N, C-alpha and C positions, 0 to 999 in steps of 0.2 A: 505461453505462460505470460499473462499480462503483468507489467510492472505497475505498481500502484503507490499512491501516497495515502496513508491511513491517518486520519485525524482522530486520535483517542482523547476522550474528555480529560481536561486538566493536564495534558502531556504535550510534549513537542511532537510535530509531525514525524511519521515514520515511513520510510521507503522500503519496499520489498517486492517479492514476486508472489503471485497467486497462481494456482493451477487453473481455476476458472473464476470468472467474475461472480460476486455475491448475488444472490437472488432475494426477493422479498421474504421468502420463507426460511432463510438461514437464521440460526440462533447464535452461530459463532463465525468468526473470520480467521482463517489460517493464513499466516504470512511466512514465506520462506526468505531467509537471508535478510532479516530486518536490520536496518541502520537508520541513523538520523539523516535528515536531508543533506547535511554536509558530508556524509560518508563516515562519520565517526560512530563508534559503538554506542549502544544504548546503556546508560549507566546502571540501570536496575536489572539487566540481563547478564547472565554468565557469558564469558567470552566464547565458550564452545557451543552455545545455543545457535541452531540454524533454522528452527521452526518454532513459531509462537502462535498460540490460539487465544484470541480475545473473545469475550462474550459480546454479542451485538449491542447490548444495552450500553456498553462503554464507548461505542463508536459514534462520533458526530457525523462524519461523512467520509466517503472513499473517492479519491480521484483516480481514474484509470487512465494511465498515460498511453499515447499511441505507440504501437510497436514499430520497430525499425522497418519491417517489411510493408507496413501500411502506407499507402499514398494519401497524403493529406492535400486536399484541394482547397485553396483559398482564393478569394477574389480581392484584387488590389485595384483601387481607383487611381488613375493618373491625373 
């Protein structure tokens, strides 16, 4: 389950989990356990909400964060 940062138009960035990464054919994005980037609740959602579905036309872009089990290889110049 990838963790993502969702950038909704005219809203603060939202962090949450997705079952699968979105595809170009998707019309909605479903996010589980949505919070703000600082971990606080989203003011316009009820406290008991655990899944939110946004229409794709409201999304600017989605950042997919690397999972904990993924090895990230970087190159460092000395």
